[in-house]
Biotite code that builds the C-alpha atoms (Angstrom):
import biotite.structure as struc

atoms = struc.array([
    struc.Atom([15.866, 22.382, -4.905], chain_id="A", res_id=1, res_name="MET", atom_name="CA", element="C"),
    struc.Atom([15.864, 21.672, -1.033], chain_id="A", res_id=2, res_name="ASN", atom_name="CA", element="C"),
    struc.Atom([16.567, 18.137, 0.119], chain_id="A", res_id=3, res_name="GLN", atom_name="CA", element="C"),
    struc.Atom([13.244, 16.640, 1.512], chain_id="A", res_id=4, res_name="VAL", atom_name="CA", element="C"),
    struc.Atom([13.252, 14.840, 4.686], chain_id="A", res_id=5, res_name="GLU", atom_name="CA", element="C"),
    struc.Atom([12.266, 11.284, 4.530], chain_id="A", res_id=6, res_name="THR", atom_name="CA", element="C"),
    struc.Atom([10.860, 8.707, 6.620], chain_id="A", res_id=7, res_name="ILE", atom_name="CA", element="C"),
    struc.Atom([11.020, 4.738, 6.479], chain_id="A", res_id=8, res_name="THR", atom_name="CA", element="C"),
    struc.Atom([7.944, 2.732, 6.747], chain_id="A", res_id=9, res_name="PRO", atom_name="CA", element="C"),
    struc.Atom([9.629, 1.129, 9.818], chain_id="A", res_id=10, res_name="GLU", atom_name="CA", element="C"),
    struc.Atom([10.237, 4.406, 11.425], chain_id="A", res_id=11, res_name="GLU", atom_name="CA", element="C"),
    struc.Atom([6.576, 5.431, 10.881], chain_id="A", res_id=12, res_name="LEU", atom_name="CA", element="C"),
    struc.Atom([5.205, 2.298, 12.199], chain_id="A", res_id=13, res_name="GLN", atom_name="CA", element="C"),
    struc.Atom([7.320, 2.611, 15.284], chain_id="A", res_id=14, res_name="LYS", atom_name="CA", element="C"),
    struc.Atom([5.812, 6.079, 15.830], chain_id="A", res_id=15, res_name="LYS", atom_name="CA", element="C"),
    struc.Atom([2.256, 4.701, 15.554], chain_id="A", res_id=16, res_name="LEU", atom_name="CA", element="C"),
    struc.Atom([2.788, 1.825, 17.698], chain_id="A", res_id=17, res_name="GLU", atom_name="CA", element="C"),
    struc.Atom([4.287, 4.289, 20.324], chain_id="A", res_id=18, res_name="ALA", atom_name="CA", element="C"),
    struc.Atom([1.007, 5.920, 20.322], chain_id="A", res_id=19, res_name="GLY", atom_name="CA", element="C"),
    struc.Atom([2.034, 9.025, 18.270], chain_id="A", res_id=20, res_name="GLU", atom_name="CA", element="C"),
    struc.Atom([-0.205, 10.575, 15.851], chain_id="A", res_id=21, res_name="LYS", atom_name="CA", element="C"),
    struc.Atom([1.857, 12.030, 12.886], chain_id="A", res_id=22, res_name="PRO", atom_name="CA", element="C"),
    struc.Atom([-0.063, 14.001, 10.264], chain_id="A", res_id=23, res_name="GLU", atom_name="CA", element="C"),
    struc.Atom([-0.034, 11.342, 7.356], chain_id="A", res_id=24, res_name="MET", atom_name="CA", element="C"),
    struc.Atom([-1.470, 12.422, 3.841], chain_id="A", res_id=25, res_name="VAL", atom_name="CA", element="C"),
    struc.Atom([-2.088, 9.919, 1.261], chain_id="A", res_id=26, res_name="ASP", atom_name="CA", element="C"),
    struc.Atom([-1.863, 11.491, -2.156], chain_id="A", res_id=27, res_name="VAL", atom_name="CA", element="C"),
    struc.Atom([-2.836, 8.324, -4.210], chain_id="A", res_id=28, res_name="ARG", atom_name="CA", element="C"),
    struc.Atom([-5.938, 8.465, -6.489], chain_id="A", res_id=29, res_name="GLU", atom_name="CA", element="C"),
    struc.Atom([-9.266, 7.309, -5.296], chain_id="A", res_id=30, res_name="HIS", atom_name="CA", element="C"),
    struc.Atom([-9.263, 3.757, -6.785], chain_id="A", res_id=31, res_name="ASP", atom_name="CA", element="C"),
    struc.Atom([-5.707, 3.192, -5.257], chain_id="A", res_id=32, res_name="GLU", atom_name="CA", element="C"),
    struc.Atom([-6.864, 4.016, -1.688], chain_id="A", res_id=33, res_name="VAL", atom_name="CA", element="C"),
    struc.Atom([-9.668, 1.478, -2.088], chain_id="A", res_id=34, res_name="GLU", atom_name="CA", element="C"),
    struc.Atom([-6.924, -1.161, -1.421], chain_id="A", res_id=35, res_name="SER", atom_name="CA", element="C"),
    struc.Atom([-6.083, 0.179, 1.974], chain_id="A", res_id=36, res_name="GLY", atom_name="CA", element="C"),
    struc.Atom([-4.673, 3.358, 3.623], chain_id="A", res_id=37, res_name="MET", atom_name="CA", element="C"),
    struc.Atom([-2.383, 3.544, 6.849], chain_id="A", res_id=38, res_name="ILE", atom_name="CA", element="C"),
    struc.Atom([-4.923, 3.985, 9.682], chain_id="A", res_id=39, res_name="PRO", atom_name="CA", element="C"),
    struc.Atom([-5.238, 7.640, 10.540], chain_id="A", res_id=40, res_name="GLY", atom_name="CA", element="C"),
    struc.Atom([-4.061, 9.045, 7.128], chain_id="A", res_id=41, res_name="ALA", atom_name="CA", element="C"),
    struc.Atom([-5.816, 11.563, 5.438], chain_id="A", res_id=42, res_name="LYS", atom_name="CA", element="C"),
    struc.Atom([-6.757, 11.185, 1.797], chain_id="A", res_id=43, res_name="HIS", atom_name="CA", element="C"),
    struc.Atom([-5.871, 14.257, -0.552], chain_id="A", res_id=44, res_name="VAL", atom_name="CA", element="C"),
    struc.Atom([-5.219, 13.087, -4.080], chain_id="A", res_id=45, res_name="PRO", atom_name="CA", element="C"),
    struc.Atom([-1.919, 14.902, -5.508], chain_id="A", res_id=46, res_name="MET", atom_name="CA", element="C"),
    struc.Atom([-3.995, 16.926, -7.942], chain_id="A", res_id=47, res_name="GLY", atom_name="CA", element="C"),
    struc.Atom([-6.178, 18.476, -5.207], chain_id="A", res_id=48, res_name="GLU", atom_name="CA", element="C"),
    struc.Atom([-3.193, 19.524, -3.067], chain_id="A", res_id=49, res_name="ILE", atom_name="CA", element="C"),
    struc.Atom([-2.948, 23.186, -4.401], chain_id="A", res_id=50, res_name="PRO", atom_name="CA", element="C"),
    struc.Atom([-6.569, 23.894, -3.940], chain_id="A", res_id=51, res_name="GLU", atom_name="CA", element="C"),
    struc.Atom([-6.596, 22.478, -0.523], chain_id="A", res_id=52, res_name="ARG", atom_name="CA", element="C"),
    struc.Atom([-3.732, 24.171, 0.847], chain_id="A", res_id=53, res_name="MET", atom_name="CA", element="C"),
    struc.Atom([-5.871, 25.748, 3.620], chain_id="A", res_id=54, res_name="ASN", atom_name="CA", element="C"),
    struc.Atom([-6.407, 22.275, 5.178], chain_id="A", res_id=55, res_name="GLU", atom_name="CA", element="C"),
    struc.Atom([-2.599, 22.208, 6.058], chain_id="A", res_id=56, res_name="PHE", atom_name="CA", element="C"),
    struc.Atom([-1.092, 23.895, 9.074], chain_id="A", res_id=57, res_name="ASP", atom_name="CA", element="C"),
    struc.Atom([2.710, 25.409, 8.784], chain_id="A", res_id=58, res_name="LYS", atom_name="CA", element="C"),
    struc.Atom([3.227, 24.671, 12.580], chain_id="A", res_id=59, res_name="ASP", atom_name="CA", element="C"),
    struc.Atom([2.730, 20.870, 11.938], chain_id="A", res_id=60, res_name="LYS", atom_name="CA", element="C"),
    struc.Atom([4.945, 18.423, 9.983], chain_id="A", res_id=61, res_name="GLU", atom_name="CA", element="C"),
    struc.Atom([3.019, 16.179, 7.524], chain_id="A", res_id=62, res_name="TYR", atom_name="CA", element="C"),
    struc.Atom([4.205, 12.763, 6.103], chain_id="A", res_id=63, res_name="ILE", atom_name="CA", element="C"),
    struc.Atom([3.373, 12.203, 2.394], chain_id="A", res_id=64, res_name="PHE", atom_name="CA", element="C"),
    struc.Atom([2.485, 8.870, 1.060], chain_id="A", res_id=65, res_name="ILE", atom_name="CA", element="C"),
    struc.Atom([1.978, 7.286, -2.341], chain_id="A", res_id=66, res_name="CYS", atom_name="CA", element="C"),
    struc.Atom([2.213, 3.914, -3.924], chain_id="A", res_id=67, res_name="ARG", atom_name="CA", element="C"),
    struc.Atom([6.286, 4.084, -4.424], chain_id="A", res_id=68, res_name="SER", atom_name="CA", element="C"),
    struc.Atom([7.081, 7.556, -3.056], chain_id="A", res_id=69, res_name="SER", atom_name="CA", element="C"),
    struc.Atom([7.675, 9.277, -6.285], chain_id="A", res_id=70, res_name="ALA", atom_name="CA", element="C"),
    struc.Atom([4.111, 11.324, -6.319], chain_id="A", res_id=71, res_name="ARG", atom_name="CA", element="C"),
    struc.Atom([4.611, 11.768, -2.710], chain_id="A", res_id=72, res_name="SER", atom_name="CA", element="C"),
    struc.Atom([8.325, 13.291, -3.274], chain_id="A", res_id=73, res_name="GLY", atom_name="CA", element="C"),
    struc.Atom([6.852, 15.645, -5.803], chain_id="A", res_id=74, res_name="ASN", atom_name="CA", element="C"),
    struc.Atom([4.390, 16.858, -3.448], chain_id="A", res_id=75, res_name="VAL", atom_name="CA", element="C"),
    struc.Atom([6.792, 17.206, -0.541], chain_id="A", res_id=76, res_name="CYS", atom_name="CA", element="C"),
    struc.Atom([8.973, 19.400, -2.876], chain_id="A", res_id=77, res_name="HIS", atom_name="CA", element="C"),
    struc.Atom([5.889, 21.590, -3.640], chain_id="A", res_id=78, res_name="TYR", atom_name="CA", element="C"),
    struc.Atom([4.810, 21.758, -0.003], chain_id="A", res_id=79, res_name="MET", atom_name="CA", element="C"),
    struc.Atom([8.484, 22.537, 1.129], chain_id="A", res_id=80, res_name="ASN", atom_name="CA", element="C"),
    struc.Atom([8.435, 25.634, -1.293], chain_id="A", res_id=81, res_name="GLU", atom_name="CA", element="C"),
    struc.Atom([5.103, 26.845, 0.208], chain_id="A", res_id=82, res_name="GLN", atom_name="CA", element="C"),
    struc.Atom([7.020, 26.872, 3.630], chain_id="A", res_id=83, res_name="GLY", atom_name="CA", element="C"),
    struc.Atom([5.481, 23.622, 5.038], chain_id="A", res_id=84, res_name="PHE", atom_name="CA", element="C"),
    struc.Atom([7.387, 21.088, 7.054], chain_id="A", res_id=85, res_name="LYS", atom_name="CA", element="C"),
    struc.Atom([7.076, 17.675, 5.200], chain_id="A", res_id=86, res_name="VAL", atom_name="CA", element="C"),
    struc.Atom([8.606, 14.175, 5.118], chain_id="A", res_id=87, res_name="ARG", atom_name="CA", element="C"),
    struc.Atom([8.396, 11.623, 2.218], chain_id="A", res_id=88, res_name="ASN", atom_name="CA", element="C"),
    struc.Atom([7.654, 8.046, 3.352], chain_id="A", res_id=89, res_name="MET", atom_name="CA", element="C"),
    struc.Atom([10.242, 5.962, 1.417], chain_id="A", res_id=90, res_name="VAL", atom_name="CA", element="C"),
    struc.Atom([9.003, 3.035, -0.831], chain_id="A", res_id=91, res_name="GLY", atom_name="CA", element="C"),
    struc.Atom([5.549, 4.044, -0.343], chain_id="A", res_id=92, res_name="GLY", atom_name="CA", element="C"),
    struc.Atom([2.541, 1.741, 0.333], chain_id="A", res_id=93, res_name="MET", atom_name="CA", element="C"),
    struc.Atom([4.556, -0.927, -1.621], chain_id="A", res_id=94, res_name="MET", atom_name="CA", element="C"),
    struc.Atom([6.956, -1.004, 1.290], chain_id="A", res_id=95, res_name="SER", atom_name="CA", element="C"),
    struc.Atom([4.295, -0.740, 4.099], chain_id="A", res_id=96, res_name="TRP", atom_name="CA", element="C"),
    struc.Atom([4.353, -3.939, 6.092], chain_id="A", res_id=97, res_name="GLY", atom_name="CA", element="C"),
    struc.Atom([1.899, -2.452, 8.835], chain_id="A", res_id=98, res_name="GLY", atom_name="CA", element="C"),
    struc.Atom([-1.737, -2.336, 9.172], chain_id="A", res_id=99, res_name="GLU", atom_name="CA", element="C"),
    struc.Atom([-4.194, -0.726, 6.536], chain_id="A", res_id=100, res_name="THR", atom_name="CA", element="C"),
    struc.Atom([-7.890, -0.038, 6.548], chain_id="A", res_id=101, res_name="LYS", atom_name="CA", element="C"),
    struc.Atom([-10.073, 0.613, 3.811], chain_id="A", res_id=102, res_name="ARG", atom_name="CA", element="C"),
    struc.Atom([-11.347, 4.438, 3.343], chain_id="A", res_id=103, res_name="PRO", atom_name="CA", element="C"),
])
């Protein structure tokens, strides 16, 4: 299995503060995102990824986010196998110290 690229919450926060607009996808369940998502992230629950593949572009890099980075890691491996450029945010939302907004 290919090694999945990662990004730390701090690195992601620096990108956002620098005005970059990375493609972030939160794969948590609906009730979990109620507590807040990273502003600019798109919500696609993990179970819906296969049927929503047409929403992703192989020319872009996606940063996947979940609560602890376990599920997003699984999604990254899956997306990687489909030929997408992906990164997993290490530590997930439990390690995110930046701003959040409710969906």
